[in-house]
C-alpha positions, 0 to 999 in steps of 0.5 A: 731586133733582127738584122742590123741597125746603125746602133753602136754594139760597141760604142765607146771605142772610137770606130777607125780603119786599123780598129776595123781590120784589126777586130774582123774575123778572118772570113771578113778579111779574106772577102777583103782580100778577094774583092782585091784580087778580083779586081786586080785580076779584072784584065778581060774588060781592059784587054778584050778589044784589042785581044780580038784585034791581035786575032783578026777580028773586026773593031765591030766584033771587038765592040760587041764582045765587049757589049756581051761581057757587061751583059753577062756580068749583069745577068751574074749579079742578079743571080748571084744575090738568089745563090748567096742565099741557096749556096752560102758565101763560100760555096758561091765565092768557090764556084764562080772564082774557080769556074772563070778561071778555067774559062779564063785560061782556055780564051786564047786557044779557043778558033771561033768567034762564037765559041770566044762569045760564048765564053766571054759571056760565061766568064763575066756571067760566074765571075760576078757570081760571089759578089751578092755573097760576099757582101751579105756576109761581109755584112753579117761579119760586122757590127753594126756600128762599122758597116760604113767603114767595113764597106769603105775598105770593101770600096777601097779594094775595089778601087786600088785592084782596078787601079792596078789591073792596067798596070799589071796586066799590060807589064804581063803582056809585056813580060809574055813577049807582046803575047795575050797568054801570060795575061789570061793565065795569070788571070786565072791562076789569081782567081783559082789561088782566092777560090783556095783560100775562098774554101779555107777560110770562109765558113760553111753555109751552116755557120753562115746561117748562124750568123742570123741567129735571134738576138737576144729578146728575140722570138726563136719561132719568128727567126725560124719562120724568116728562115724559110722566106728566101725560097718563098720570097725573094726578089719578089719579096725585095719589090714588095718593099716600095721604099728600097724599089724608090732606093734602087731607082735612085741608085740606078739614076746615079750608075748612069750619072756617074758612068758619063765621065768615062764616056760622055766627058772624053766625046765632049772633051775631044769636040771641043778640041782640049786636049786630052792630056787634061781629060786623063789627069780628071780621071786620075784626079779622081782615082787619087781621091778616092784611094786616098782621102775616102778611108779617112774621110768615113771616120767622120762620115760613118756617124752621119745619117745615111740619108744625109752622107747619100743625098749629099753624094747626088748634090756633088755630082750634080753640081760636078757634072752641071759644071762640065757645062760652062765653056770646057777647058782644063779648069772646068774639067778639073774643078768638075771632077774634083766637086762630084769626086769629093761626093763620091768619098762622103757618101760612097761607102754608105750607099752600098753598106745601106742594102745590108740595113734596109730590109730584114736578114733573111732577104739581106742578100737578096737586098744586096744583090738587087742594088749590085744589079742595079748599080751594073744596069746602070754603068752599062745603060749610062754611056748609051743614054749619054752618048745619044743625048750628045749627038742631039744636045751637043755641050748642052747635055751636061745639064740635063744629066744633072737634073737625073742626079738631082731627082735621084737626090729626091728619091733617096730623101724619100726612100732613106729614113734619116735615122736607123730603119727598123728592120721589116718585121 
């Protein structure tokens, strides 16, 4: 049987964070460091508006540049899925990080708004090319029974880097005498350092292809035929998997609903004249729960069926945002955030690991790229749709948003098997 299933390969040993990290090969550890470094150096989307304002551009121009950054990231993830197959994780990571490094360092010297927009688009595009490649290789390097745990660690790196990045960027801004030169130069150097590390430690494309070689009992000619399919199939072949398409639609809705706590919730807090302190505490509460408890809880939930954990995530997300629909106050904000944050740590790792086991091995990069593209698209569309609904419905927006998460739950129940899904023929 090709690909990865949830059957244990070394089921006699308890799967823990420490054991998974110790037994992971050097390349897998590099990928975990890489996702942390990538988010740690993600200053641009945080400081872009402030940087452009400091150069005299209008608020509208700064906001438009931020939208360009988001669009570039979506396109980068989409093409990254195809490049993961053609280039391999090492080449894709080096091209992605080295290009982003040069473009980032050049940002502060550009003389016109048009050139800045082009550079912002390119930085966000090339900076995301490595993501499907790295997630695909991480899945290939990890035994079947450790997939959920390794992606919980992957998410930990993402969340920890995203938490530290604003603090590090602010420190560099002040260290540079309130100038953005040091901020962007350091971001470029961090990306370049990871490119060098990836080149030294990640396997070349030929070695990565060997990871999907046939297992015992498989026919070599079937696997050889499968190796040719990325050129003929790719995303088109992925889209013929109807169950997986349903899963992607569910993840699109999930991302759109999830994004509301960063977009619509602050609008409602301001409209209800609630102190901003409580919204800030809610955001901090989510980060604290995810960073401190997700890995610990995954030691238990990794053995549960993906259908159960992902569905629980969506049900609790629906319950949390629906609670925001009560008369808004500190208790409602904090309790609602606590509920959906609990859901996030229950099924977040499984929802990220599932694309790597959902389809045949030769299309794994496209399945993962499709998931990451869908998530990025949802987080971009969610604030727009949520803002429009808030204008129309005001505080009644929350029951409507909660319905979206319930629809996603039903789609997951239809799309994800209760047990490990047999790899598609």
